[in-house]
C-alpha positions in Angstrom: 122.9 67.1 134.8 125.4 66.9 132.0 124.4 64.9 128.9 126.6 62.0 129.9 125.0 61.9 133.4 121.5 62.1 132.0 122.2 59.3 129.5 123.5 57.1 132.3 120.5 57.7 134.5 118.1 57.3 131.7 119.6 54.0 130.7 119.7 52.7 134.2 116.1 53.7 135.0 114.6 53.3 131.5 113.8 57.0 131.0 114.5 59.3 128.1 116.9 62.3 128.1 115.8 65.8 127.3 117.9 68.9 126.8 116.0 71.8 128.4 118.4 74.4 127.2 121.4 76.1 128.5 123.3 72.8 128.8 120.8 71.4 131.3 119.8 67.8 130.7 116.9 66.0 132.3 115.6 62.5 132.5 111.9 62.1 131.6 109.6 59.2 132.5 106.2 58.8 130.9 104.2 56.9 133.4 101.3 54.4 132.6 98.7 56.7 134.2 99.6 59.5 131.8 101.6 61.5 134.3 105.2 62.6 133.7 108.1 62.4 136.1 111.1 64.7 135.3 114.4 64.3 137.1 117.2 66.8 137.3 120.3 66.7 139.5 118.4 68.3 142.4 114.7 67.6 142.1 112.1 65.2 140.7 108.9 66.8 139.6 105.6 65.0 138.9 103.2 66.5 136.3 99.6 65.3 135.8 100.0 65.2 132.0 101.7 66.8 129.1 99.8 70.0 129.4 100.8 70.4 133.0 104.4 69.7 132.1 104.3 72.2 129.2 103.0 74.9 131.6 105.4 74.0 134.4 102.6 73.1 136.9 104.1 70.2 138.9 101.7 68.3 141.2 104.5 67.0 143.4 108.2 67.3 143.8 111.0 65.7 145.7 114.2 67.7 146.5 117.3 65.5 146.1 119.6 67.7 148.2 
């Protein structure tokens, strides 16, 4: 996602934007149960917690294409 796209999605869905590097922008949702959902333009990943996110260990994913 571009920065503009990520900002629009984050605003609409009450998430936060994050630049993962290389011009790639993501939308991050910190959920009440402590898990983290991260949305790109082609996938949504669910991580159990910050440590799982930091190590790239997604519990679930949903391909958007």
